[in-house]
C-alpha positions as a Markdown table, in Angstrom:
| # | Residue | x | y | z |
|---|---|---|---|---|
| 1 | Unk | -14.9 | 54.3 | 55.1 |
| 2 | Unk | -13.4 | 52.3 | 52.3 |
| 3 | Unk | -14.1 | 48.6 | 52.4 |
| 4 | Unk | -11.2 | 46.3 | 51.8 |
| 5 | Unk | -11.8 | 44.1 | 48.7 |
| 6 | Unk | -12.0 | 40.4 | 49.5 |
| 7 | Unk | -11.2 | 37.2 | 47.6 |
| 8 | Unk | -13.5 | 34.4 | 49.0 |
| 9 | Unk | -13.5 | 30.7 | 48.5 |
| 10 | Unk | -17.0 | 29.2 | 48.3 |
| 11 | Unk | -17.8 | 25.5 | 49.0 |
| 12 | Unk | -21.2 | 23.9 | 48.2 |
| 13 | Unk | -21.9 | 20.4 | 49.5 |
| 14 | Unk | -25.6 | 20.4 | 50.4 |
| 15 | Unk | -26.7 | 17.4 | 48.4 |
| 16 | Unk | -25.3 | 15.6 | 45.4 |
| 17 | Unk | -23.1 | 18.1 | 43.7 |
| 18 | Unk | -19.7 | 19.3 | 44.9 |
| 19 | Unk | -19.1 | 23.0 | 43.9 |
| 20 | Unk | -16.1 | 25.1 | 44.6 |
| 21 | Unk | -15.6 | 28.7 | 43.4 |
| 22 | Unk | -13.5 | 31.8 | 44.0 |
| 23 | Unk | -15.1 | 35.2 | 44.0 |
| 24 | Unk | -13.2 | 38.5 | 44.0 |
| 25 | Unk | -15.3 | 41.5 | 45.3 |
| 26 | Unk | -13.6 | 43.7 | 42.7 |
| 27 | Unk | -13.1 | 41.5 | 39.7 |
| 28 | Unk | -16.0 | 39.1 | 40.1 |
| 29 | Unk | -15.9 | 35.3 | 39.6 |
| 30 | Unk | -12.3 | 34.1 | 39.2 |
| 31 | Unk | -13.0 | 30.3 | 39.1 |
| 32 | Unk | -15.9 | 27.9 | 39.2 |
| 33 | Unk | -15.5 | 24.1 | 39.5 |
| 34 | Unk | -18.3 | 21.5 | 39.8 |
| 35 | Unk | -18.5 | 17.8 | 40.2 |
| 36 | Unk | -21.9 | 16.0 | 39.9 |
| 37 | Unk | -22.7 | 12.7 | 41.6 |
| 38 | Unk | -25.5 | 11.9 | 39.2 |
| 39 | Unk | -23.9 | 8.7 | 38.0 |
| 40 | Unk | -23.4 | 7.4 | 41.5 |
| 41 | Unk | -27.1 | 7.9 | 42.5 |
| 42 | Unk | -28.8 | 7.1 | 39.2 |
| 43 | Unk | -28.8 | 3.4 | 39.7 |
| 44 | Unk | -30.7 | 3.9 | 43.0 |
| 45 | Unk | -33.2 | 6.3 | 41.4 |
| 46 | Unk | -32.5 | 9.0 | 44.0 |
| 47 | Unk | -29.9 | 10.5 | 46.3 |
| 48 | Unk | -28.4 | 8.1 | 48.9 |
| 49 | Unk | -27.2 | 10.5 | 51.7 |
| 50 | Unk | -24.3 | 8.3 | 52.9 |
| 51 | Unk | -22.9 | 7.9 | 49.4 |
| 52 | Unk | -23.3 | 11.6 | 48.8 |
| 53 | Unk | -21.3 | 12.5 | 52.0 |
| 54 | Unk | -18.5 | 10.0 | 51.2 |
| 55 | Unk | -18.1 | 11.4 | 47.7 |
| 56 | Unk | -18.0 | 15.0 | 49.0 |
| 57 | Unk | -15.1 | 13.9 | 51.1 |
| 58 | Unk | -13.3 | 12.5 | 48.1 |
| 59 | Unk | -13.9 | 15.5 | 45.8 |
| 60 | Unk | -13.9 | 18.7 | 47.8 |
| 61 | Unk | -10.2 | 19.1 | 48.4 |
| 62 | Unk | -9.2 | 18.2 | 44.8 |
| 63 | Unk | -11.8 | 20.7 | 43.5 |
| 64 | Unk | -10.4 | 23.4 | 45.8 |
| 65 | Unk | -6.9 | 22.9 | 44.3 |
| 66 | Unk | -8.4 | 22.9 | 40.9 |
| 67 | Unk | -10.2 | 26.2 | 41.6 |
| 68 | Unk | -7.1 | 27.9 | 43.0 |
| 69 | Unk | -5.2 | 26.8 | 39.9 |
| 70 | Unk | -7.9 | 28.1 | 37.6 |
| 71 | Unk | -7.9 | 31.5 | 39.4 |
| 72 | Unk | -4.1 | 31.7 | 39.3 |
| 73 | Unk | -3.8 | 32.2 | 43.0 |
| 74 | Unk | -2.5 | 30.4 | 46.1 |
| 75 | Unk | -4.3 | 29.7 | 49.4 |
| 76 | Unk | -2.5 | 32.7 | 50.9 |
| 77 | Unk | -4.4 | 35.0 | 48.6 |
| 78 | Unk | -7.8 | 34.0 | 50.2 |
| 79 | Unk | -9.4 | 36.6 | 52.5 |
| 80 | Unk | -12.3 | 34.4 | 53.6 |
| 81 | Unk | -14.1 | 31.1 | 53.2 |
| 82 | Unk | -17.8 | 30.6 | 52.7 |
| 83 | Unk | -19.5 | 27.2 | 52.9 |
| 84 | Unk | -23.1 | 26.0 | 52.7 |
| 85 | Unk | -24.3 | 25.5 | 56.2 |
| 86 | Unk | -27.9 | 24.5 | 55.3 |
| 87 | Unk | -30.5 | 23.5 | 54.4 |
| 88 | Unk | -29.5 | 20.1 | 53.0 |
| 89 | Unk | -28.4 | 16.6 | 53.9 |
| 90 | Unk | -26.7 | 16.8 | 57.3 |
| 91 | Unk | -23.8 | 14.5 | 56.5 |
| 92 | Unk | -23.1 | 16.3 | 53.2 |
| 93 | Unk | -23.3 | 19.7 | 54.9 |
| 94 | Unk | -20.8 | 18.6 | 57.6 |
| 95 | Unk | -18.2 | 17.8 | 55.0 |
| 96 | Unk | -18.2 | 21.2 | 53.5 |
| 97 | Unk | -18.5 | 22.9 | 56.9 |
| 98 | Unk | -15.6 | 21.0 | 58.4 |
| 99 | Unk | -13.3 | 21.6 | 55.4 |
| 100 | Unk | -14.4 | 25.3 | 55.3 |
| 101 | Unk | -13.8 | 25.9 | 59.0 |
| 102 | Unk | -10.5 | 24.0 | 58.9 |
| 103 | Unk | -9.2 | 26.1 | 56.0 |
| 104 | Unk | -10.3 | 29.3 | 57.7 |
| 105 | Unk | -8.5 | 28.4 | 60.9 |
| 106 | Unk | -5.4 | 27.2 | 59.0 |
| 107 | Unk | -5.2 | 30.4 | 56.9 |
| 108 | Unk | -6.3 | 32.6 | 59.8 |
| 109 | Unk | -9.1 | 34.1 | 57.7 |
| 110 | Unk | -12.8 | 34.5 | 58.6 |
| 111 | Unk | -15.4 | 31.9 | 57.6 |
| 112 | Unk | -19.1 | 32.1 | 57.2 |
| 113 | Unk | -21.9 | 29.5 | 56.8 |
| 114 | Unk | -24.2 | 30.4 | 53.9 |
| 115 | Unk | -27.9 | 29.7 | 53.6 |
| 116 | Unk | -28.3 | 27.5 | 50.5 |
| 117 | Unk | -31.4 | 29.2 | 49.3 |
| 118 | Unk | -29.9 | 32.6 | 49.8 |
| 119 | Unk | -27.2 | 31.5 | 47.5 |
| 120 | Unk | -29.7 | 30.5 | 44.8 |
| 121 | Unk | -31.7 | 33.8 | 45.4 |
| 122 | Unk | -28.5 | 35.9 | 44.8 |
| 123 | Unk | -27.2 | 33.8 | 41.9 |
| 124 | Unk | -28.6 | 36.3 | 39.3 |
| 125 | Unk | -26.3 | 38.9 | 40.9 |
| 126 | Unk | -23.5 | 37.1 | 39.1 |
| 127 | Unk | -24.8 | 38.3 | 35.8 |
| 128 | Unk | -23.7 | 41.4 | 33.9 |
| 129 | Unk | -27.1 | 43.1 | 34.4 |
| 130 | Unk | -28.1 | 42.2 | 37.9 |
| 131 | Unk | -31.5 | 43.2 | 39.4 |
| 132 | Unk | -31.9 | 46.0 | 41.9 |
| 133 | Unk | -33.7 | 45.7 | 45.2 |
| 134 | Unk | -36.6 | 45.3 | 46.0 |
| 135 | Unk | -38.0 | 42.4 | 44.0 |
| 136 | Unk | -40.0 | 39.2 | 44.3 |
| 137 | Unk | -38.1 | 36.0 | 44.0 |
| 138 | Unk | -39.5 | 32.6 | 43.0 |
| 139 | Unk | -37.2 | 29.9 | 44.4 |
| 140 | Unk | -37.9 | 26.5 | 42.7 |
| 141 | Unk | -35.7 | 23.5 | 43.4 |
| 142 | Unk | -35.9 | 19.9 | 44.4 |
| 143 | Unk | -36.4 | 20.8 | 48.1 |
| 144 | Unk | -38.0 | 24.2 | 48.0 |
| 145 | Unk | -40.8 | 26.2 | 46.2 |
| 146 | Unk | -41.0 | 29.7 | 47.7 |
| 147 | Unk | -42.2 | 33.1 | 46.8 |
| 148 | Unk | -40.1 | 35.7 | 48.7 |
| 149 | Unk | -40.2 | 39.5 | 48.9 |
| 150 | Unk | -36.6 | 40.7 | 48.9 |
| 151 | Unk | -35.8 | 44.2 | 50.1 |
| 152 | Unk | -32.1 | 43.6 | 50.5 |
| 153 | Unk | -29.6 | 40.9 | 51.5 |
| 154 | Unk | -31.1 | 39.3 | 54.6 |
| 155 | Unk | -34.3 | 41.3 | 54.3 |
| 156 | Unk | -36.6 | 38.5 | 53.3 |
| 157 | Unk | -40.4 | 37.9 | 53.7 |
| 158 | Unk | -41.8 | 34.6 | 52.7 |
| 159 | Unk | -45.0 | 35.3 | 50.8 |
| 160 | Unk | -45.9 | 31.7 | 50.0 |
| 161 | Unk | -44.3 | 28.2 | 49.9 |
| 162 | Unk | -45.1 | 24.6 | 49.2 |
| 163 | Unk | -47.2 | 22.7 | 51.7 |
| 164 | Unk | -45.9 | 19.4 | 50.5 |
| 165 | Unk | -43.7 | 18.4 | 47.5 |
| 166 | Unk | -41.6 | 21.1 | 46.0 |
| 167 | Unk | -41.9 | 21.6 | 42.2 |
| 168 | Unk | -38.5 | 20.1 | 41.5 |
| 169 | Unk | -39.4 | 17.1 | 43.7 |
| 170 | Unk | -42.6 | 16.6 | 41.8 |
| 171 | Unk | -40.7 | 16.7 | 38.5 |
| 172 | Unk | -38.3 | 14.0 | 39.7 |
| 173 | Unk | -41.1 | 11.8 | 41.0 |
| 174 | Unk | -43.2 | 12.1 | 37.8 |
| 175 | Unk | -40.0 | 11.3 | 35.9 |
| 176 | Unk | -39.7 | 8.1 | 37.9 |
| 177 | Unk | -43.4 | 7.3 | 37.2 |
| 178 | Unk | -42.8 | 7.7 | 33.5 |
| 179 | Unk | -39.8 | 5.3 | 33.7 |
| 180 | Unk | -37.2 | 8.0 | 33.0 |
| 181 | Unk | -33.7 | 7.8 | 34.5 |
| 182 | Unk | -32.6 | 9.9 | 37.5 |
| 183 | Unk | -32.6 | 12.9 | 37.7 |
| 184 | Unk | -36.2 | 13.0 | 36.4 |
| 185 | Unk | -36.8 | 16.7 | 36.2 |
| 186 | Unk | -34.6 | 17.5 | 33.1 |
| 187 | Unk | -35.8 | 14.2 | 31.5 |
| 188 | Unk | -39.4 | 15.2 | 31.9 |
| 189 | Unk | -38.7 | 18.6 | 30.2 |
| 190 | Unk | -36.9 | 16.8 | 27.4 |
| 191 | Unk | -39.7 | 14.3 | 26.9 |
| 192 | Unk | -42.4 | 17.0 | 27.0 |
| 193 | Unk | -40.9 | 18.7 | 23.9 |
| 194 | Unk | -42.3 | 15.9 | 21.8 |
| 195 | Unk | -45.7 | 15.9 | 23.6 |
| 196 | Unk | -48.8 | 17.1 | 21.8 |
| 197 | Unk | -50.7 | 20.1 | 23.2 |
| 198 | Unk | -54.2 | 19.5 | 24.6 |
| 199 | Unk | -54.1 | 15.7 | 24.9 |
| 200 | Unk | -54.5 | 15.9 | 28.6 |
| 201 | Unk | -55.7 | 18.6 | 30.9 |
| 202 | Unk | -54.1 | 18.5 | 34.4 |
| 203 | Unk | -55.3 | 20.6 | 37.3 |
| 204 | Unk | -53.5 | 23.8 | 38.4 |
| 205 | Unk | -53.4 | 23.1 | 42.2 |
| 206 | Unk | -54.5 | 25.8 | 44.7 |
| 207 | Unk | -55.0 | 28.5 | 42.0 |
| 208 | Unk | -58.8 | 28.5 | 42.5 |
| 209 | Unk | -58.4 | 29.9 | 46.0 |
| 210 | Unk | -56.6 | 33.0 | 47.4 |
| 211 | Unk | -53.1 | 32.9 | 48.7 |
| 212 | Unk | -49.6 | 32.3 | 47.5 |
| 213 | Unk | -48.9 | 28.8 | 48.9 |
| 214 | Unk | -48.2 | 25.8 | 46.6 |
| 215 | Unk | -49.2 | 22.1 | 46.7 |
| 216 | Unk | -48.0 | 19.6 | 44.1 |
| 217 | Unk | -48.8 | 16.3 | 45.7 |
| 218 | Unk | -52.3 | 16.2 | 44.3 |
| 219 | Unk | -51.0 | 16.9 | 40.8 |
| 220 | Unk | -48.5 | 14.1 | 41.2 |
| 221 | Unk | -51.4 | 11.7 | 42.2 |
| 222 | Unk | -53.4 | 12.9 | 39.2 |
| 223 | Unk | -50.4 | 12.0 | 36.9 |
| 224 | Unk | -50.1 | 8.5 | 38.5 |
| 225 | Unk | -53.8 | 7.8 | 37.9 |
| 226 | Unk | -53.6 | 9.0 | 34.3 |
| 227 | Unk | -50.6 | 6.7 | 33.7 |
| 228 | Unk | -52.6 | 3.8 | 35.2 |
| 229 | Unk | -55.6 | 4.6 | 33.0 |
| 230 | Unk | -53.7 | 4.7 | 29.8 |
| 231 | Unk | -51.3 | 1.8 | 30.4 |
| 232 | Unk | -51.7 | -1.6 | 28.7 |
| 233 | Unk | -52.3 | -4.9 | 30.5 |
| 234 | Unk | -48.6 | -5.1 | 31.3 |
| 235 | Unk | -48.4 | -1.6 | 32.7 |
| 236 | Unk | -46.6 | -0.1 | 29.7 |
| 237 | Unk | -47.4 | 3.3 | 28.1 |
| 238 | Unk | -47.0 | 4.1 | 24.4 |
| 239 | Unk | -44.1 | 6.5 | 23.8 |
| 240 | Unk | -46.3 | 9.3 | 22.5 |
| 241 | Unk | -48.7 | 9.0 | 25.4 |
| 242 | Unk | -45.7 | 9.3 | 27.8 |
| 243 | Unk | -44.6 | 12.5 | 26.0 |
| 244 | Unk | -48.2 | 13.8 | 26.1 |
| 245 | Unk | -48.4 | 13.2 | 29.9 |
| 246 | Unk | -45.0 | 14.8 | 30.4 |
| 247 | Unk | -46.1 | 17.9 | 28.5 |
| 248 | Unk | -49.4 | 18.2 | 30.3 |
| 249 | Unk | -47.7 | 17.9 | 33.7 |
| 250 | Unk | -45.0 | 20.4 | 32.8 |
| 251 | Unk | -47.7 | 22.9 | 31.6 |
| 252 | Unk | -49.7 | 22.5 | 34.8 |
| 253 | Unk | -46.7 | 23.2 | 37.0 |
| 254 | Unk | -45.5 | 26.1 | 34.9 |
| 255 | Unk | -49.0 | 27.6 | 34.8 |
| 256 | Unk | -49.4 | 27.2 | 38.5 |
| 257 | Unk | -46.1 | 29.0 | 39.2 |
| 258 | Unk | -46.9 | 31.8 | 36.8 |
| 259 | Unk | -50.4 | 32.4 | 38.4 |
| 260 | Unk | -48.8 | 32.6 | 41.8 |
| 261 | Unk | -46.0 | 34.9 | 40.6 |
| 262 | Unk | -48.6 | 37.3 | 39.1 |
| 263 | Unk | -50.4 | 37.4 | 42.4 |
| 264 | Unk | -47.2 | 38.0 | 44.3 |
| 265 | Unk | -46.3 | 41.0 | 42.0 |
| 266 | Unk | -49.8 | 42.4 | 42.5 |
| 267 | Unk | -49.7 | 41.8 | 46.2 |
| 268 | Unk | -46.3 | 43.6 | 46.7 |
| 269 | Unk | -46.7 | 46.3 | 44.0 |
| 270 | Unk | -43.3 | 45.3 | 42.6 |
| 271 | Unk | -42.6 | 44.5 | 39.0 |
| 272 | Unk | -39.2 | 42.8 | 39.1 |
| 273 | Unk | -39.2 | 39.0 | 39.4 |
| 274 | Unk | -36.2 | 36.8 | 40.2 |
| 275 | Unk | -36.3 | 33.1 | 39.1 |
| 276 | Unk | -33.8 | 30.9 | 40.9 |
| 277 | Unk | -33.1 | 27.3 | 41.8 |
| 278 | Unk | -32.6 | 24.2 | 39.8 |
| 279 | Unk | -36.1 | 24.3 | 38.1 |
| 280 | Unk | -35.3 | 27.9 | 36.9 |
| 281 | Unk | -33.4 | 26.3 | 34.0 |
| 282 | Unk | -36.7 | 25.0 | 32.6 |
| 283 | Unk | -37.3 | 26.8 | 29.3 |
| 284 | Unk | -41.1 | 26.6 | 29.3 |
| 285 | Unk | -41.1 | 28.2 | 32.8 |
| 286 | Unk | -38.8 | 31.0 | 31.7 |
| 287 | Unk | -41.0 | 31.8 | 28.7 |
| 288 | Unk | -44.2 | 31.8 | 30.7 |
| 289 | Unk | -42.8 | 34.1 | 33.4 |
| 290 | Unk | -41.5 | 36.4 | 30.7 |
| 291 | Unk | -45.1 | 36.8 | 29.6 |
| 292 | Unk | -46.2 | 37.3 | 33.2 |
| 293 | Unk | -43.8 | 40.1 | 34.0 |
| 294 | Unk | -44.4 | 41.6 | 30.6 |
| 295 | Unk | -48.1 | 42.1 | 31.4 |
| 296 | Unk | -47.0 | 43.9 | 34.6 |
| 297 | Unk | -44.5 | 46.1 | 32.7 |
| 298 | Unk | -41.7 | 44.4 | 34.7 |
| 299 | Unk | -38.6 | 42.4 | 34.1 |
| 300 | Unk | -37.6 | 38.8 | 34.7 |
| 301 | Unk | -34.1 | 38.0 | 36.0 |
| 302 | Unk | -32.4 | 34.6 | 36.2 |
| 303 | Unk | -28.9 | 33.2 | 36.3 |
| 304 | Unk | -27.3 | 31.4 | 33.4 |
| 305 | Unk | -27.9 | 27.7 | 33.3 |
| 306 | Unk | -24.7 | 26.6 | 35.1 |
| 307 | Unk | -25.6 | 28.8 | 38.1 |
| 308 | Unk | -29.3 | 27.6 | 38.4 |
| 309 | Unk | -28.4 | 24.2 | 39.8 |
| 310 | Unk | -26.2 | 23.8 | 43.0 |
| 311 | Unk | -22.8 | 25.5 | 42.5 |
| 312 | Unk | -20.0 | 27.1 | 44.5 |
| 313 | Unk | -20.2 | 30.4 | 42.7 |
| 314 | Unk | -23.5 | 31.4 | 44.4 |
| 315 | Unk | -22.1 | 30.4 | 47.8 |
| 316 | Unk | -18.8 | 32.4 | 47.2 |
| 317 | Unk | -20.9 | 35.5 | 46.2 |
| 318 | Unk | -23.3 | 35.3 | 49.1 |
| 319 | Unk | -20.6 | 34.7 | 51.6 |
| 320 | Unk | -18.5 | 37.5 | 50.2 |
| 321 | Unk | -21.3 | 40.0 | 50.7 |
| 322 | Unk | -21.7 | 39.0 | 54.3 |
| 323 | Unk | -18.0 | 39.0 | 55.0 |
| 324 | Unk | -17.7 | 42.5 | 53.5 |
| 325 | Unk | -20.4 | 43.6 | 56.0 |
| 326 | Unk | -18.3 | 42.2 | 58.8 |
| 327 | Unk | -20.3 | 39.1 | 59.5 |
| 328 | Unk | -18.4 | 35.8 | 60.2 |
| 329 | Unk | -18.7 | 32.6 | 62.2 |
| 330 | Unk | -17.4 | 31.9 | 65.7 |
| 331 | Unk | -15.3 | 28.8 | 66.3 |
| 332 | Unk | -18.2 | 26.4 | 66.0 |
| 333 | Unk | -19.0 | 24.4 | 62.8 |
| 334 | Unk | -22.4 | 25.4 | 61.5 |
| 335 | Unk | -24.6 | 22.7 | 59.8 |
| 336 | Unk | -28.4 | 23.1 | 59.7 |
| 337 | Unk | -30.5 | 20.6 | 57.7 |
| 338 | Unk | -33.5 | 23.0 | 58.3 |
| 339 | Unk | -33.0 | 26.7 | 58.3 |
| 340 | Unk | -35.5 | 29.5 | 57.9 |
| 341 | Unk | -34.6 | 32.1 | 55.2 |
| 342 | Unk | -36.4 | 34.8 | 57.3 |
| 343 | Unk | -34.1 | 34.2 | 60.3 |
| 344 | Unk | -31.0 | 35.5 | 58.5 |
| 345 | Unk | -29.6 | 38.8 | 59.7 |
| 346 | Unk | -29.9 | 41.8 | 57.4 |
| 347 | Unk | -26.9 | 43.6 | 56.0 |
């Protein structure tokens, strides 16, 4: 049976970025528009959920119009609507879900709520040379650090995950400790480039025991204590010391993730590794994982930088695959702040 091609609108509003994209199952990505709320939340040092929700309300519809114009189509050309249903901030999720469902009803096309982390996991599929199933995926973002065996869309097995702070969250918190502006993760990476190797030796948490779970809260505390030990009487650090600490912290996180990835590849017998999520844009992490998969005679796959952080393209793609398989929502609005990846139906 020949499957009818679909043009799908994707809406991402899980946290502090509003993403809208249009994906054509035949031609690929037609348009991708993104608005970041970084300036709104920067003065508070973190995301304020109520402000995030309000800004999604202001930005989502204009971005939809912008994406349609960029794709050169009208609403009537849409065959489906996909929106992020979770995990995420409940108020932010409800904005995208309500708009997505309303558009679907108004256009009389099916809608589907997409799992945010499935969107990240499938983002490398948007690249010209996508990976083939099965593979191991390392999902690293502000809210999640997970190792997943992926045998197909919806066929996921969690191999290990963070027991406390996710890697991205630890990056942001260490950035705050070092006095860096929000968001701290990219600022830590930037500062670490001027750090000197070997000045500090930070622990690689949970690598001295078997298993594939992660824990970064102890490393975060180690950084805090190191900062206190090397600060002057007024609590200030010399700029070079700040850079050295940033480098040592980044190296510890990257080494920990690489060790766990090597174990996951050995455990599964697979040699393809997907790197996805906001932290996947980290250059040191990419280089270290390239070495890791190289030793296993495997390949590392990741999305281009603009598809590593939250975006509408990954939601449009993931939603399109499920709509092509005949899945769609009922009349209810789906919004799940917590949602297990393993609970998703397989295609």
